[in-house]
C-alpha positions, 0 to 999 in steps of 0.5 A, a space after each residue: 842662352 836665348 839662342 838655345 829656348 827657338 831648338 828646344 821649342 822647334 824639337 817639341 812641335 817635332 816631337 808633338 808632331 811625332 806623337 799625333 803622328 804616331 797617334 793615328 796609325 792603324 791598329 792592328 790586335 794581335 792574334 793567335 791562334 786555337 784547334 779544338 772541337 766545338 760545343 754547342 752549349 745552349 746557345 752558346 759554343 766553345 772549342 775543346 784544345 788539347 789543354 782549355 775550354 774555351 766559349 767562343 765569342 763570333 758573328 750572328 748565324 745568319 752572318 756565319 750561314 750567308 757565307 756558307 758556314 756552318 757550326 756542327 758539334 764535335 767538327 775540328 776547327 782552327 781559329 783565330 782570335 784573341 783571348 780573353 778571361 776564357 771567351 775567345 773573340 775570333 777574330 777569322 776561321 778557317 775553311 776548307 785551309 783557308 780561313 773566312 774573316 769575322 772582322 777587320 784587322 782592328 778587330 772591328 766585328 764584319 757583320 755590324 752594318 755601320 760598318 762600311 766594307 772596302 771594295 777591292 780591284 787589281 790594277 791590271 797596269 801592275 798585275 805580273 800573272 803570277 796567280 797568287 790572289 785567285 789560289 789563298 782567295 777564300 770565297 774564289 772571286 779573284 781568275 786570271 781572265 788574259 793573264 792578268 787576276 780580276 775580282 767577281 765584286 757580287 764573289 767579294 766580302 771583301 775580307 783582304 786577303 788578296 792585298 794584307 796576305 793570310 797572317 800565314 804563308 802568303 804577305 799578299 800581292 807580292 808586286 801591290 796590283 791590288 787596292 782598296 776603295 
């Protein structure tokens, strides 16, 4: 009977460690796609889909304008967001066939001053010159120089699509040559 107690203690300790490790993993918010036309009522934006009408929780208009995002009444739009009680918290807007992020994977607003954006860079030794990242970058911040991708930090909005994918077809750098700090 005495030999069982040490084994139980070890199992419980490992279980506790596993729970702690699991609780510290990055939480990713599941988003849905919505398509429809925009409607502004008072100072609020809404989207009218085929089935319903939802209020949109967006970034400020100043923040949107910083990224040349102009919303117009009756304009067709596709968004990714989280629906709760007829309000969609918008995580990304699709413009010119590319998603522009408004929130990170955990749902944190990218426009908040206390939120520090990561800086992305290409590890030139790993880059194979596949040209996938320049084609997916929503701001054109990635170009090819001497067969290797290069990120222009002045154009980069730290969306992370180059490294992590766009949630659709592009799954991120296939050789993991893009890192963030």
